[in-house]
C-alpha positions in Angstrom: 15.9 4.8 -39.5 13.2 5.9 -37.1 9.7 4.9 -38.4 6.4 6.3 -37.3 5.6 3.0 -35.5 8.8 2.9 -33.5 8.3 6.5 -32.5 4.8 5.8 -31.2 6.2 2.8 -29.2 8.9 5.1 -27.7 6.4 7.8 -26.7 4.1 5.2 -25.2 6.8 4.0 -22.9 7.4 7.5 -21.3 5.6 8.4 -18.0 2.7 10.8 -18.2 3.1 14.1 -16.2 -0.2 15.4 -14.9 0.5 17.6 -11.8 2.3 15.2 -9.4 3.3 12.1 -11.2 1.7 8.7 -10.4 3.7 5.5 -10.2 3.5 3.4 -13.4 0.5 1.1 -13.1 2.4 -1.9 -14.5 4.8 -1.8 -11.5 2.0 -1.9 -8.8 0.0 -4.8 -7.3 -3.8 -4.8 -7.6 -5.3 -2.1 -5.3 -2.4 0.3 -5.8 -3.0 1.6 -9.3 -2.5 5.3 -9.5 -0.2 5.5 -6.4 1.8 8.7 -6.0 5.4 8.7 -7.1 7.5 9.4 -4.0 10.4 10.8 -6.0 8.2 13.8 -7.0 8.3 14.9 -3.4 12.0 14.3 -3.0 11.6 11.0 -1.2 14.2 8.7 -2.6 15.6 5.4 -1.3 19.2 5.1 -0.2 19.7 8.7 1.1 21.6 8.9 4.3 19.9 12.1 5.3 16.6 12.2 7.3 13.7 12.6 4.7 10.9 13.2 7.2 9.9 16.6 5.9 9.5 15.5 2.3 7.8 12.3 3.5 5.2 14.2 5.4 4.4 16.2 2.3 4.0 13.0 0.3 1.5 11.6 2.8 -0.5 14.8 3.0 -0.8 14.9 -0.8 -1.8 11.2 -0.9 -4.6 11.6 1.6 -5.8 14.9 0.0 -6.1 13.1 -3.4 -7.3 9.8 -1.9 -4.4 7.9 -3.4 -2.2 5.2 -1.9 1.5 5.6 -1.5 3.7 2.8 -2.9 7.3 3.2 -1.8 10.0 1.6 -4.1 12.5 -0.8 -2.6 15.3 0.8 -0.5 16.1 2.5 2.8 14.3 5.6 4.0 15.5 7.3 7.1 12.7 9.0 9.0 11.7 10.1 12.5 8.5 11.2 14.2 6.1 10.6 11.3 2.4 11.2 12.2 0.2 9.2 9.8 -2.9 11.0 8.5 -6.5 9.6 8.3 -7.3 7.4 5.3 -3.7 6.6 4.4 -2.6 3.4 2.6 1.2 3.1 2.8 2.8 0.2 1.0 6.2 -1.2 0.1 7.8 -4.2 -1.4 7.9 -6.9 1.3 11.4 -7.3 2.6 12.9 -4.6 0.5 11.2 -1.3 1.5 12.7 -0.2 4.8 11.7 2.7 7.0 14.6 3.2 9.4 14.3 5.2 12.7 16.6 8.2 12.6 15.7 9.7 16.0 14.3 9.1 19.4 10.7 8.2 20.0 8.2 6.2 17.8 8.9 6.0 14.1 5.2 6.1 13.1 2.3 7.4 15.2 -1.3 8.1 14.6 -4.3 9.1 16.7 -8.1 9.0 16.3 -8.3 7.9 12.7 -11.2 6.3 10.8 -8.9 4.1 8.6 -5.2 3.3 8.2 -3.4 0.6 6.2 0.3 -0.4 6.4 1.5 -3.2 4.2 4.7 -4.7 2.9 7.0 -2.4 5.0 10.1 -3.1 7.1 10.1 -0.8 10.1 13.6 -0.8 11.7 14.2 0.7 15.1 18.0 0.7 14.4 18.7 0.7 18.2 17.3 4.1 18.8 16.2 5.0 22.3 12.5 5.6 23.1 10.0 5.7 25.9 9.8 2.1 27.2 6.0 2.4 27.4 5.6 3.3 23.7 6.1 1.4 20.5 8.2 1.8 17.3 4.8 1.9 15.7 2.5 3.7 18.2 -1.2 4.0 17.3 -4.2 5.2 19.4 -7.9 5.2 18.4 -7.8 3.7 14.9 -11.3 2.5 13.9 -10.3 0.3 10.9 -6.6 -0.6 11.1 -4.8 -3.1 8.8 -1.2 -3.9 9.3 -0.1 -6.9 7.2 3.0 -8.4 5.7 5.3 -6.0 7.6 8.5 -6.5 9.5 9.0 -4.6 12.8 12.5 -5.1 14.2 15.7 -3.4 15.2 16.3 -3.5 19.0 13.8 -0.8 19.9 13.8 0.1 23.6 10.0 0.1 23.8 7.4 -2.2 22.2 7.3 -3.2 18.6 3.7 -2.4 17.9 1.8 -0.5 20.6 -2.0 -0.2 20.1 -4.6 1.6 22.1 -8.4 1.8 21.6 -8.1 0.3 18.1 -9.9 -2.3 16.0 -9.0 -4.1 12.8 -6.5 -6.7 11.7 -2.8 -7.3 12.6 -1.8 -10.2 10.4 1.1 -12.0 8.8 3.8 -9.7 10.3 7.3 -10.5 11.6 8.1 -8.7 14.9 11.3 -9.2 16.8 13.9 -7.4 18.9 11.7 -5.2 21.0 13.1 -4.8 24.5 9.5 -4.5 25.7 6.6 -6.4 24.1 6.2 -7.5 20.5 2.5 -6.5 20.1 0.8 -4.6 23.0 -2.9 -4.0 22.5 -4.9 -2.1 25.2 -8.6 -1.4 25.3 -9.2 -2.9 21.9 -12.5 -3.1 20.1 -12.8 -6.3 18.2 -9.1 -6.7 17.1 -7.8 -9.7 15.2 -4.1 -10.7 15.7 -3.5 -13.6 13.4 -0.6 -15.3 11.6 2.2 -13.2 13.0 5.7 -14.3 14.0 6.9 -12.7 17.3 10.3 -13.6 18.6 13.2 -12.4 20.8 11.3 -9.8 22.8 12.4 -8.6 26.2 9.2 -8.8 28.3 6.3 -10.3 26.3 5.1 -11.6 23.0 1.4 -10.6 22.4 -0.4 -8.8 25.2 -4.1 -8.0 25.2 -4.9 -5.8 28.2 -7.6 -3.4 29.4 -7.3 -0.4 31.7 -10.4 -1.7 33.4 -12.1 -5.1 33.3 -14.5 -5.4 30.4 -15.4 -7.1 27.2 -12.7 -6.9 24.6 -13.3 -9.6 21.9 -9.8 -9.8 20.5 -8.9 -12.9 18.5 -5.3 -14.2 18.9 -4.9 -17.0 16.4 -2.3 -18.8 14.4 0.7 -16.9 15.7 4.2 -18.3 16.2 5.8 -16.9 19.3 9.3 -17.8 20.6 12.1 -16.8 22.8 10.4 -14.4 25.1 12.5 -13.1 28.0 11.6 -11.4 31.3 14.0 -8.5 31.4 12.0 -6.6 34.1 11.5 -9.7 36.2 8.5 -10.4 38.5 6.3 -13.5 39.0 4.0 -13.2 36.1 3.7 -9.7 34.7 6.6 -10.3 32.3 8.0 -13.2 30.3 4.7 -14.5 28.8 4.1 -15.5 25.2 0.5 -14.5 25.2 -0.9 -12.5 28.1 -4.6 -11.6 28.5 -5.3 -9.1 31.4 -8.8 -7.9 32.4 -9.9 -8.5 28.8 -13.1 -10.5 28.5 -14.4 -12.6 25.6 -11.0 -13.2 24.1 -10.1 -16.3 22.0 -6.6 -17.7 22.0 -6.4 -20.5 19.5 -4.0 -22.4 17.2 -0.9 -20.6 18.3 2.6 -22.2 18.5 4.4 -20.8 21.6 7.8 -21.9 22.7 10.7 -20.9 25.0 9.0 -18.3 27.1 10.6 -17.3 30.5 7.3 -17.7 32.2 3.9 -18.8 30.7 3.1 -19.7 27.1 -0.4 -18.4 27.7 -1.5 -16.4 30.8 -5.0 -15.1 31.4 -5.3 -12.9 34.4 -8.8 -11.6 35.5 -10.0 -12.5 32.0 -13.7 -13.6 31.8 -15.0 -16.0 29.2 -11.5 -16.7 27.8 -11.2 -19.6 25.3 -7.7 -21.2 25.1 -7.8 -24.0 22.5 -5.6 -26.0 20.2 -2.3 -24.3 21.1 1.2 -25.8 21.3 3.1 -24.7 24.4 6.7 -25.9 24.4 9.4 -25.3 27.0 7.7 -22.8 29.3 9.8 -21.6 32.2 6.8 -21.4 34.6 3.1 -22.5 34.3 2.4 -23.2 30.6 -1.3 -22.2 30.6 -2.7 -20.0 33.4 -6.2 -18.8 34.2 -5.8 -16.9 37.4 -7.1 -14.3 39.8 -10.6 -12.8 39.5 -11.9 -14.5 36.4 -15.3 -16.2 35.7 -15.4 -18.5 32.7 -12.5 -20.2 31.1 -12.3 -23.1 28.6 -8.9 -24.7 28.2 -9.1 -27.5 25.6 -7.1 -29.5 23.1 -3.7 -28.0 23.9 -0.4 -29.7 23.8 2.0 -28.9 26.6 5.6 -30.3 26.6 8.1 -29.2 29.2 7.1 -26.6 31.8 7.4 -26.0 35.5 3.6 -26.5 35.8 1.1 -27.6 33.1 -2.3 -25.9 33.5 -3.5 -23.8 36.5 -7.1 -22.7 37.1 -6.7 -21.0 40.4 -7.2 -18.1 42.8 -10.7 -18.9 44.1 -9.7 -16.8 47.1 -10.1 -13.7 44.9 -13.0 -15.0 42.8 -11.3 -17.2 40.2 -13.9 -19.8 39.2 -16.0 -21.5 36.5 -13.9 -23.5 33.9 -13.5 -26.6 31.9 -10.2 -28.3 31.2 -10.4 -31.1 28.7 -8.6 -33.1 26.1 -5.2 -31.6 26.7 -1.9 -33.5 26.5 0.5 -32.5 29.2 4.0 -34.0 29.6 7.4 -33.5 31.0 6.5 -31.2 33.9 9.8 -30.4 35.6 9.0 -28.4 38.7 12.0 -26.2 37.9 10.9 -22.5 37.9 12.5 -19.1 37.6 11.6 -18.0 41.2 10.8 -19.4 44.6 7.1 -19.9 45.2 5.3 -18.8 48.4 2.6 -21.4 47.9 2.4 -25.0 46.8 5.4 -24.6 44.5 5.9 -26.2 41.1 5.8 -29.6 39.5 2.0 -30.0 39.0 0.2 -31.2 35.9 -3.3 -29.6 36.3 -4.4 -27.4 39.3 -8.1 -26.5 39.7 -10.0 -25.0 42.6 -13.6 -24.0 42.0 -16.6 -24.9 39.7 -14.4 -26.7 37.3 -14.6 -29.8 35.2 -11.3 -31.6 34.4 -11.9 -34.4 31.9 -10.2 -36.4 29.2 -6.7 -35.2 29.7 -3.5 -37.2 29.4 -0.8 -36.3 31.9 2.6 -38.0 31.7 6.0 -37.6 33.4 5.3 -35.1 36.2 7.8 -34.2 38.8 5.3 -34.0 41.7 1.5 -34.2 41.5 -0.3 -34.8 38.2 -3.6 -33.3 39.6 -4.0 -30.8 42.4 -7.6 -30.1 43.5 -8.1 -27.2 45.8 -5.7 -25.4 48.2 -6.6 -25.4 51.8 -10.3 -24.2 52.1 -10.3 -23.1 48.5 -12.1 -26.0 46.9 -15.7 -26.1 45.5 -17.5 -28.2 42.9 -14.5 -29.8 41.1 -15.2 -32.8 38.9 -12.3 -34.9 37.7 -13.3 -37.7 35.3 -11.8 -39.9 32.6 -8.2 -38.7 32.8 -5.1 -40.8 32.2 -2.1 -40.1 34.5 1.2 -41.8 34.0 4.6 -41.5 35.8 4.1 -39.1 38.7 5.1 -38.8 42.3 1.4 -38.5 43.1 -1.6 -39.0 40.8 -4.1 -36.7 42.5 -3.9 -34.6 45.6 -7.2 -33.2 46.9 -7.7 -30.8 49.7 -9.3 -32.1 52.9 -8.5 -29.0 55.0 -11.2 -27.5 57.1 -13.7 -25.6 54.9 -12.9 -27.4 51.7 -15.9 -28.0 49.4 -17.0 -30.8 47.2 -14.9 -32.8 44.8 -15.9 -35.7 42.5 -13.0 -38.0 41.4 -14.2 -40.8 39.2 -13.1 -43.2 36.4 -9.5 -42.0 36.2 -6.6 -44.3 35.3 -3.3 -44.1 37.2 -0.2 -45.9 36.0 3.3 -45.8 37.6 2.5 -43.3 40.3 3.7 -43.3 43.9 0.1 -42.9 45.3 -3.0 -42.5 43.2 -5.3 -40.3 45.3 -4.3 -38.6 48.6 -6.0 -36.1 50.9 -3.9 -33.1 51.8 -4.2 -30.3 54.4 -2.3 -27.6 52.5 0.9 -29.4 51.9 0.5 -31.9 54.7 -0.4 -35.5 53.8 -3.7 -36.3 55.6 -4.9 -39.7 54.3 -3.9 -43.1 52.9 -4.4 -43.8 49.2 -8.1 -43.3 48.4 -8.0 -45.0 45.0 -10.2 -47.9 46.3 -13.0 -45.4 47.2 -12.7 -45.6 50.9 -13.2 -41.9 51.6 -15.8 -42.0 54.4 -13.6 -39.8 56.6 -14.0 -37.0 54.0 -17.7 -36.6 53.2 -17.0 -33.7 50.8 -15.3 -36.2 48.5 -16.8 -38.7 46.1 -14.1 -41.2 44.9 -15.3 -44.0 42.7 -14.4 -46.1 39.6 -10.7 -45.1 39.6 -8.0 -47.7 38.7 -4.4 -47.9 39.5 -2.2 -50.2 37.3 
């Protein structure tokens, strides 16, 4: 028998229809109360047909009413979706999938004040697209948040392609892009933190500028692995983290492994801070600060297995001003993916101009643990308090005509062929200088070093 009380309970459990329905508050996380019900717009999970037209209507209504969109779990096949300003689009992590159903980017947006994507799986599904664009392709977003999303599915371009944007890219899983996992160009105070980027064709996380200038991006706490170099080259591809022309960037606390070239590569990047990263099994130089840069700090990193350890080079084109300290560098193999037209590979730390190298531990190096200068490209290099173990040569320093000042003091060498030698380019030009007898080379100060 139906009582008044049971009838009231039954009525209370029914959804309330006020215009377009809103999703039940009890089913939504905090911050998404009152989200629109996608089913009211014909957007339903599991349909094999492309739902783009209905999906666009859903987004337009949400922005017009200033409401978030919370998509239920399931698959939604879409193509060419342009995201409106002010949108918050959310799903159930790992369960709500937006699947590309046509060529080109799945999601795009341009010149927005605010955009939030959270809890979504964005699947390229092997669709072809412009190699220079992304599965998610965004330009000019002032306050961007992308978090707890998955971007995957063998897309021909990049996973996430950003231009002229600021905000937070955090705690996402990105894999399978034939281009780059996260490609950020001309950013304005962007944070890229806590992401996992793997199995990408040409790069992991790239922070570039179209012209050299301050950028301020933070790249922190990411896990990057298995980065290939599909398009080849000698440095433009195959890097876990690549900073190009972008000044004032911090790269810290990242775990980077199995990259075809560098774990971390900074090219023409002023005031770059590279600290407390783990760089494992790099195919070329593990950490690079190269070409026309001024200002680099490389400190507290662990490098295990690479063709070269750390290179602070290219004084010939203005690369200068750095500190390299408290790094652990081991298992430097000298085995690289291409033939070098310079000194080659198998070096622990290379430095050329206005650089302090101090407090590092370098062990098991195929050729030279320390390389100071290259021909005449040596100026104001101080090398103090380092420990070098098991190397063909402890320290090679340029004594070529035109080479500038180097200060080599209080370093400890164990199980090395020679401790300190002068070189003219690659030609040996001195006996071992470890005892401080460097009168023939007035540009060198060699004192307090010990070989055991």
